[in-house]
C-alpha positions as CSV (number, residue, x, y, z in Angstrom):
1,M,0.5,-21.0,7.4
2,N,-1.4,-17.7,7.2
3,R,-3.4,-17.5,4.0
4,G,-4.6,-13.9,4.5
5,L,-4.3,-11.5,1.7
6,Y,-3.5,-7.9,2.6
7,V,-2.7,-4.6,0.9
8,V,-1.0,-2.0,3.1
9,M,-2.1,1.3,1.6
10,G,-1.5,5.1,2.1
11,V,0.2,8.0,0.6
12,S,4.0,8.1,0.1
13,G,5.9,8.3,3.3
14,S,3.2,6.6,5.4
15,G,5.3,3.5,6.0
16,K,3.7,1.0,3.6
17,S,7.0,-0.8,2.7
18,L,8.3,-0.9,6.2
19,I,5.0,-2.0,7.8
20,G,4.2,-4.3,4.9
21,A,7.5,-6.2,5.0
22,A,7.5,-6.5,8.8
23,F,3.9,-7.7,8.8
24,A,4.6,-10.3,6.1
25,R,7.6,-11.6,8.0
26,A,5.5,-11.9,11.2
27,L,2.9,-13.9,9.3
28,G,5.4,-16.0,7.4
29,V,4.1,-15.0,4.0
30,D,5.5,-13.3,0.9
31,F,5.8,-9.5,0.6
32,V,5.3,-7.6,-2.6
33,E,6.7,-4.1,-3.0
34,G,4.1,-2.5,-5.1
35,D,6.5,0.2,-6.4
36,D,8.5,-2.6,-8.1
37,Y,5.5,-3.2,-10.4
38,H,5.5,0.4,-11.9
39,S,6.6,0.7,-15.4
40,A,9.8,2.6,-16.2
41,A,7.7,5.3,-17.7
42,N,5.7,5.7,-14.5
43,V,8.9,5.8,-12.4
44,A,10.3,8.5,-14.8
45,R,7.2,10.6,-14.5
46,M,7.1,10.5,-10.7
47,A,10.9,11.1,-10.5
48,S,10.3,14.2,-12.7
49,G,7.7,15.4,-10.2
50,I,4.7,14.6,-12.5
51,P,1.8,13.0,-10.7
52,L,0.4,9.8,-12.3
53,T,-3.0,9.8,-13.9
54,D,-5.6,7.0,-13.6
55,D,-4.5,5.8,-17.1
56,D,-0.8,5.8,-15.9
57,R,-1.8,3.6,-12.9
58,A,-4.1,1.2,-14.8
59,E,-1.5,-1.4,-15.9
60,W,0.3,-1.2,-12.6
61,L,-2.9,-2.0,-10.7
62,R,-3.8,-4.9,-13.1
63,S,-0.3,-6.3,-12.5
64,L,-0.7,-6.1,-8.7
65,A,-4.2,-7.6,-9.0
66,E,-2.8,-10.5,-11.0
67,R,-0.2,-11.2,-8.3
68,I,-2.9,-11.2,-5.6
69,R,-5.1,-13.5,-7.8
70,N,-2.2,-15.9,-8.1
71,A,-1.6,-16.0,-4.4
72,K,-5.3,-16.5,-3.8
73,N,-5.5,-19.4,-6.3
74,S,-2.4,-21.1,-4.9
75,G,-3.8,-20.8,-1.3
76,A,-0.8,-18.7,-0.2
77,G,-0.9,-15.6,2.1
78,L,0.5,-12.3,0.7
79,V,1.1,-8.8,1.9
80,V,1.3,-6.1,-0.9
81,S,2.3,-2.4,-0.4
82,C,0.3,-0.2,-2.7
83,S,-0.9,3.4,-2.3
84,A,-4.4,2.4,-3.5
85,L,-5.4,6.0,-3.2
86,K,-8.8,5.8,-4.8
87,R,-11.8,3.5,-4.2
88,S,-11.7,2.6,-7.9
89,Y,-8.1,1.4,-7.5
90,R,-9.0,-0.7,-4.4
91,D,-11.9,-2.1,-6.3
92,I,-9.5,-3.4,-9.0
93,L,-7.4,-5.1,-6.4
94,H,-10.4,-6.4,-4.5
95,G,-11.6,-8.0,-7.7
96,A,-8.7,-10.3,-7.5
97,A,-9.7,-11.7,-4.2
98,S,-13.0,-11.1,-2.3
99,D,-11.3,-11.7,1.0
100,L,-8.5,-9.1,0.4
101,R,-8.0,-6.9,3.5
102,F,-6.9,-3.2,3.2
103,I,-4.7,-1.7,5.9
104,F,-4.7,2.0,5.8
105,L,-1.8,3.9,7.3
106,Q,-2.7,7.4,8.0
107,G,-1.2,10.4,9.7
108,P,-0.7,14.1,9.7
109,G,0.6,15.8,6.5
110,A,3.5,17.4,8.5
111,L,4.9,14.0,9.5
112,L,4.5,12.7,6.0
113,A,6.4,15.7,4.6
114,E,9.1,15.2,7.2
115,R,9.5,11.6,6.4
116,L,9.7,12.2,2.6
117,A,12.3,15.0,3.1
118,G,14.5,12.6,5.0
119,R,14.1,9.7,2.6
120,R,17.0,8.8,0.4
121,G,17.2,6.6,-2.7
122,H,13.6,6.8,-3.7
123,Y,12.3,8.2,-6.9
124,M,9.2,9.7,-5.4
125,P,9.9,13.4,-4.7
126,P,8.4,15.2,-1.7
127,S,6.8,17.6,-4.1
128,L,4.2,14.9,-5.1
129,L,2.8,14.6,-1.6
130,D,0.2,17.3,-2.1
131,S,-1.1,15.6,-5.2
132,Q,-1.3,12.3,-3.4
133,L,-3.2,13.8,-0.5
134,A,-5.5,15.5,-3.0
135,T,-6.1,12.2,-4.8
136,L,-6.6,10.1,-1.6
137,E,-10.1,8.8,-0.9
138,K,-9.9,7.4,2.5
139,P,-11.6,4.0,2.8
140,S,-15.3,4.1,3.6
141,P,-16.8,2.1,6.4
142,D,-18.2,-0.5,3.9
143,E,-14.6,-1.3,2.9
144,Q,-13.8,-2.5,6.4
145,A,-10.2,-1.4,6.2
146,W,-8.0,-1.7,9.2
147,V,-6.9,1.9,10.0
148,C,-3.5,2.4,11.7
149,D,-2.0,5.6,13.0
150,M,1.4,6.0,11.4
151,R,2.5,8.0,14.5
152,E,2.6,4.7,16.4
153,S,5.9,2.8,16.4
154,P,6.3,0.3,13.5
155,E,6.6,-2.5,16.1
156,D,3.3,-1.6,17.7
157,I,1.5,-1.3,14.5
158,V,2.8,-4.7,13.3
159,A,1.9,-6.3,16.7
160,A,-1.6,-4.9,16.4
161,L,-2.0,-6.2,12.8
162,V,-0.7,-9.6,13.7
163,A,-3.2,-9.7,16.6
164,R,-6.1,-8.8,14.3
165,A,-5.0,-11.2,11.6
166,S,-4.8,-14.0,14.2
167,A,-8.2,-13.3,15.7
């Protein structure tokens, strides 16, 4: 059983949920959809086109960190999707498990916008992409994030992640 702990991160439309769920299946571990941990107030703000503040995100990040901590303490592997846009947000999550690995899905803004425009049934409007890109602090080298190009096929991304996780 894989006991790795992973956060698949990036802005909205980067493929966090798709890649995270497929990666978790391939590893045989649980997948946590980070969006499910947002409060109703946060969802309403985003659905109204209002970007979240650090204060808005604080409880959400603490909840995800607790879920990661529980997996760590039970010896279970876990994959979480979470935008983790700022270093300070990643530090909160990393505090739950020192061996937590971040997987950063990055790609061109035009492709992100195209994906968001075609997405149905999600509360995050395409209008918030610019605020997410402005907030994004790409992982620095000391964070040792695995960086993936979201222009690659999901199958290729997941295969590469499984290979890295198995090495």
